[in-house]
C-alpha positions in Angstrom: 17.5 203.7 -8.5 17.2 206.3 -11.2 13.4 206.7 -10.8 13.8 206.8 -7.0 16.1 209.8 -7.4 14.1 211.5 -10.0 16.8 211.3 -12.7 17.7 209.5 -15.9 20.6 208.1 -17.8 21.2 211.1 -19.9 21.2 213.5 -16.9 23.5 211.2 -14.9 26.1 210.9 -17.8 26.1 214.6 -18.5 26.5 215.2 -14.7 29.5 212.8 -14.7 31.2 214.6 -17.6 30.6 217.9 -15.9 32.3 216.7 -12.7 35.3 215.4 -14.7 35.6 218.8 -16.5 35.8 220.6 -13.2 38.4 218.4 -11.6 40.5 217.2 -14.6 43.0 220.0 -13.8 44.5 217.6 -11.3 45.9 215.5 -14.2 48.1 218.5 -15.1 48.7 219.9 -11.7 49.7 216.7 -9.8 52.4 215.5 -12.2 53.9 218.9 -12.1 53.9 219.1 -8.3 55.2 215.7 -7.6 57.8 215.7 -10.4 59.5 218.6 -8.5 60.6 216.0 -6.0 62.3 213.9 -8.7 59.5 211.6 -9.5 58.8 210.7 -13.2 56.0 213.0 -14.4 54.7 210.5 -16.9 54.5 207.8 -14.2 52.8 210.2 -11.8 50.2 211.0 -14.5 49.4 207.4 -15.0 49.3 206.7 -11.2 47.0 209.8 -10.7 44.6 208.8 -13.4 44.4 205.0 -12.5 43.9 205.7 -8.8 41.2 208.2 -9.7 39.5 205.6 -11.9 39.7 202.9 -9.2 38.4 205.1 -6.4 35.6 206.6 -8.4 34.5 203.2 -9.6 34.3 202.0 -6.0 32.2 205.1 -5.2 30.0 204.4 -8.2 29.5 200.6 -7.9 29.9 200.1 -4.1 28.7 203.3 -2.4 26.5 204.3 -5.3 27.0 208.0 -4.9 27.6 210.7 -7.6 31.0 211.7 -6.0 34.4 211.5 -7.8 37.9 211.1 -6.3 41.4 211.8 -7.2 44.7 212.9 -5.7 43.8 215.7 -3.3 45.0 219.3 -3.6 46.8 220.3 -0.4 47.7 216.7 0.3 49.9 216.7 -2.7 51.4 220.1 -1.7 52.2 218.6 1.7 53.8 215.6 0.0 56.0 217.6 -2.3 56.8 220.9 -0.5 56.9 219.9 3.2 58.0 216.2 3.3 60.5 216.2 0.4 61.4 219.8 -0.6 60.5 221.5 2.6 61.8 221.4 6.2 61.7 217.6 6.6 63.9 217.0 3.6 62.8 213.3 3.2 62.8 211.3 0.0 59.7 211.0 -2.2 59.8 207.3 -1.4 59.4 208.2 2.3 56.3 210.2 1.4 54.8 207.5 -0.7 55.3 205.0 2.2 53.5 207.5 4.5 50.6 207.6 2.0 50.4 203.8 1.9 50.4 203.7 5.7 47.6 206.3 5.8 45.5 204.3 3.4 45.9 201.1 5.4 45.0 203.0 8.6 42.0 204.4 6.9 40.8 201.0 5.9 41.0 200.0 9.7 39.2 203.2 10.8 36.5 202.8 8.2 35.8 199.2 9.4 35.7 200.4 13.0 33.7 203.5 12.0 36.2 205.7 13.9 36.9 208.3 11.3 33.9 210.4 12.2 34.8 210.1 15.9 38.3 211.4 15.2 36.9 214.2 13.0 34.6 215.3 15.8 37.5 215.5 18.3 39.2 218.3 16.4 37.9 221.8 17.2 35.7 223.2 14.5 37.7 226.5 14.2 40.9 224.6 13.6 39.2 222.5 10.9 38.3 225.8 9.2 41.7 227.3 9.7 43.5 224.3 8.2 41.5 224.7 4.9 42.3 228.4 4.8 46.0 227.8 5.6 46.3 225.2 2.9 44.6 227.6 0.5 47.3 230.2 1.2 50.0 227.7 0.9 48.8 226.3 -2.4 48.4 229.8 -3.9 51.9 230.7 -2.7 53.3 227.6 -4.4 51.6 228.6 -7.7 52.7 232.2 -7.5 56.4 231.3 -6.7 56.5 228.5 -9.3 55.5 230.9 -12.0 58.0 233.6 -10.8 55.2 236.1 -9.8 56.8 236.1 -6.4 60.4 235.0 -5.6 61.9 233.4 -2.6 65.6 233.7 -1.5 68.1 235.2 0.9 67.7 238.7 2.3 64.1 239.6 1.7 62.7 236.1 1.9 59.6 236.8 -0.3 59.5 239.6 -2.9 57.8 240.4 -6.1 59.3 238.6 -9.1 60.0 239.7 -12.7 56.5 240.1 -13.9 57.6 240.8 -17.5 59.3 237.4 -17.7 57.6 234.7 -19.8 56.4 232.4 -17.0 55.1 235.2 -14.8 53.4 237.0 -17.7 51.7 233.7 -18.9 50.6 232.9 -15.3 49.0 236.4 -14.9 47.2 236.0 -18.2 46.0 232.6 -17.1 44.6 233.9 -13.8 42.7 236.6 -15.6 41.3 234.1 -18.2 40.3 231.6 -15.5 38.8 234.3 -13.3 36.7 235.5 -16.3 35.5 232.0 -17.1 34.5 231.4 -13.5 32.7 234.7 -13.3 30.7 233.6 -16.4 30.0 230.2 -14.7 31.6 228.2 -17.5 31.8 224.5 -16.7 35.4 223.3 -16.5 36.7 226.9 -16.2 39.9 225.8 -14.5 40.7 223.1 -17.0 39.9 225.5 -19.9 42.1 228.1 -18.3 45.0 225.7 -18.1 44.6 224.7 -21.8 44.3 228.4 -22.9 47.3 229.4 -20.9 49.4 226.5 -22.2 48.6 227.6 -25.8 49.4 231.2 -25.1 52.7 230.0 -23.6 53.8 228.5 -27.0 54.8 231.7 -28.9 56.2 233.1 -25.6 58.6 230.2 -25.3 57.1 229.0 -22.0 55.3 226.0 -23.4 57.8 223.6 -25.1 56.4 221.1 -27.6 58.7 218.0 -27.5 60.0 216.4 -30.6 57.8 213.7 -32.0 54.9 215.1 -30.0 51.7 213.0 -30.4 48.3 213.9 -28.8 47.4 210.3 -28.2 49.6 207.6 -26.8 49.6 204.6 -24.6 49.8 205.5 -20.9 53.3 206.2 -19.6 54.9 203.5 -17.5 54.8 203.7 -13.8 57.9 201.5 -13.4 60.0 204.3 -12.0 57.5 205.4 -9.3 55.4 202.2 -8.4 56.1 200.3 -5.2 59.0 202.5 -4.2 58.8 202.3 -0.4 61.4 202.8 2.4 62.5 200.2 4.9 61.2 199.5 8.4 64.0 201.7 10.1 62.3 204.8 8.5 58.7 203.5 8.9 59.1 203.1 12.7 60.2 206.7 13.4 58.6 209.7 15.0 58.9 211.7 11.7 56.8 209.0 10.0 54.3 209.3 12.8 54.0 213.0 12.3 53.7 212.8 8.5 51.1 210.0 8.7 49.0 211.9 11.3 49.1 215.1 9.1 47.9 213.1 6.1 45.2 211.4 8.2 44.1 214.7 9.8 43.8 216.7 6.6 42.2 213.8 4.6 39.6 213.0 7.3 38.2 216.5 7.6 38.5 217.0 3.9 36.7 213.9 2.9 34.0 214.0 5.6 33.5 217.7 5.1 33.1 217.3 1.3 30.7 214.4 1.7 28.6 216.3 4.1 28.6 219.5 2.0 27.8 217.9 -1.4 25.3 215.4 0.1 23.5 218.3 1.8 23.3 220.2 -1.5 22.0 217.1 -3.2 19.4 216.4 -0.5 20.9 213.0 0.3 21.2 213.4 4.1 18.6 211.7 6.3 16.4 213.4 8.9 19.3 213.2 11.4 21.7 214.9 9.0 23.6 211.7 8.3 24.6 210.2 5.0 23.4 206.6 4.5 26.2 204.2 3.3 28.8 206.8 4.4 31.1 203.9 5.4 31.1 202.7 1.8 31.8 206.2 0.6 34.8 206.5 3.0 36.1 203.1 1.9 36.4 204.4 -1.7 39.1 207.0 -0.9 40.9 204.6 1.5 41.2 202.0 -1.2 42.1 204.7 -3.8 44.8 206.0 -1.5 46.4 202.5 -1.2 46.2 202.0 -5.0 47.7 205.4 -5.5 50.6 204.9 -3.2 51.4 201.6 -4.8 51.3 203.1 -8.3 53.2 206.4 -7.3 50.9 209.3 -6.4 49.7 211.2 -3.3 46.6 210.7 -1.2 43.3 210.2 -3.0 40.3 212.0 -1.6 36.7 212.9 -2.5 36.5 216.1 -4.6 34.3 219.0 -3.7 34.0 219.6 -7.4 31.5 216.7 -7.4 29.1 219.5 -6.5 29.2 220.6 -10.1 27.8 217.2 -11.3 25.2 217.2 -8.5 24.1 220.7 -9.6 23.7 219.2 -13.1 21.2 216.7 -11.7 23.6 213.8 -10.8 22.1 211.7 -8.0 23.4 208.1 -8.4 26.5 206.1 -8.9 25.9 206.3 -12.7 27.3 209.9 -12.4 30.5 208.8 -10.9 30.7 205.9 -13.3 30.6 208.4 -16.2 33.4 210.4 -14.4 35.5 207.3 -14.1 35.0 206.7 -17.8 36.2 210.1 -18.7 39.4 209.5 -16.6 39.9 206.3 -18.5 39.8 208.1 -21.8 42.2 210.8 -20.4 44.6 208.1 -19.7 45.5 208.0 -23.3 46.1 211.8 -23.6 49.2 211.9 -21.4 51.3 213.9 -23.8 48.8 216.8 -23.6 48.8 216.9 -19.8 52.5 216.3 -19.2 53.6 219.1 -21.5 51.7 221.7 -19.6 54.2 224.1 -17.9 54.2 225.3 -14.3 53.2 228.7 -15.5 50.0 227.3 -16.9 49.1 225.3 -13.8 49.9 228.3 -11.5 46.4 229.9 -12.2 44.7 226.7 -11.1 46.7 226.6 -7.9 45.8 230.3 -7.1 42.1 229.7 -7.9 41.9 226.5 -5.8 43.6 228.4 -3.1 40.8 231.0 -3.3 38.2 228.2 -3.0 39.8 226.8 0.1 39.8 230.3 1.8 36.0 230.4 2.1 35.8 228.7 5.6 37.5 231.8 7.0 34.1 233.4 7.4 33.1 230.6 9.8 36.1 231.1 12.2 35.3 232.6 15.6 37.6 235.6 15.9 35.8 237.0 19.0 37.1 234.3 21.4 40.8 234.7 21.4 41.4 231.1 22.7 39.9 230.1 19.4 41.0 232.9 17.2 44.8 232.9 18.0 45.2 229.1 17.3 43.3 229.4 14.1 45.3 232.5 13.0 48.6 230.6 13.8 47.5 227.6 11.8 46.7 229.8 8.8 49.8 232.0 8.8 52.4 229.3 9.8 51.6 227.2 6.8 52.9 229.6 4.1 55.4 231.3 6.5 57.0 228.0 7.6 56.4 226.5 4.1 54.8 223.5 5.9 51.2 222.4 6.3 52.3 220.1 9.2 54.0 223.0 11.1 50.9 225.1 10.8 48.8 222.3 12.3 51.3 221.9 15.1 51.3 225.6 16.0 47.5 225.6 15.9 46.9 222.6 18.1 49.5 223.3 20.7 48.5 226.9 21.1 44.8 225.8 21.3 45.6 223.4 24.2 47.8 225.8 26.1 45.4 228.7 25.9 42.5 226.6 27.0 44.6 225.3 29.9 45.7 228.8 31.0 42.1 230.1 30.9 40.7 227.2 32.8 38.7 225.9 29.9 40.1 222.4 29.8 36.7 220.8 29.4 36.7 222.1 25.8 39.8 220.1 25.0 39.2 216.5 23.8 41.5 213.7 24.9 42.8 213.4 21.3 43.9 216.9 21.4 45.8 216.5 24.7 47.7 213.5 23.3 48.5 215.2 20.0 49.7 218.5 21.6 52.0 216.5 24.0 53.5 214.5 21.1 54.1 217.7 19.1 55.8 219.4 22.1 58.0 216.4 22.6 58.9 216.3 18.9 60.1 220.0 18.9 61.8 220.0 22.3 63.4 216.6 22.7 64.0 215.3 19.2 
């Protein structure tokens, strides 16, 4: 396999370590995000790490591709700030149950090879718009969490106290991370988080707990594992909307990432298809189920895998090395869980920036395409809900196509979804 792909063990291992460095920020960001819902941050850290190990190992040993997986950005924001802390006001147990259901559905869709068909039924402009909207939403969460912007009554959004400790630390972190990225430093986001955390110590933002130890056994997941709701909540329209949103975002996120990174690595066949794609999709489906059972949000393939591919990674040995690095990180929970929100804010802002890039691919000339895309983008941060942004985009798309006599451009899936969304907001 190594000779066939013109690579060697050293190159593959270094590529795997590079991939880990570029995505390890999730071990700091995810516990911070989900703990805002009341979940135990230590348990979330362990759940995030173990689910990443399991999913990435499946990618390495079953699919044999150099792609790594972990709890997805955007999906964790939807989990915390829409389902639990946002308009829906549900429990984190409800959100975890939705993640579990999504994972089970993904297993079924992967077996039936239906994920690509669903992905193809969603208009391309809306796919791009969802990525851009999530980017704005994530950045807004980071800025407000650090106090750079504030929310409240009267003026809903305003500039925060920039001279306060958290805001000042976050601004410094954004500058540091931006500089490292501009210098093309591997692991720039993770290094930025670490540097910002250290800077926060003398400023009173980073608090070192008593009896602090760098290395420890992994925190227990007892407080977050297998915490699911009953059937009365499972069989509800709200659960249907939540599960669909998880499915929608994860489908185009995973398929899009696989296509993009595979193209860069020259792994696509003459028809532009990725061999063994079903096995690759199975990795995040199983990872999502494991993550939900242990206590974390949806697991997905990381676009940061491109960093390892750029270093020469071409086989499952790369992702095997990445999984090994996650296993080592499992014993450094104290370092990751002490990182304050002000130090993870720069990562959220930068990841938000990365997710904005598809905006250049949106068709702003055709208003039946531009208006739904625009509504999708702006309604996510304005409504503080990824799901509501998707609803506004899909419903407006179907209505505009109907009014302009272009119904042939609307897939059957879009008709059904738009009808369900209209019924949700008008009758329920």
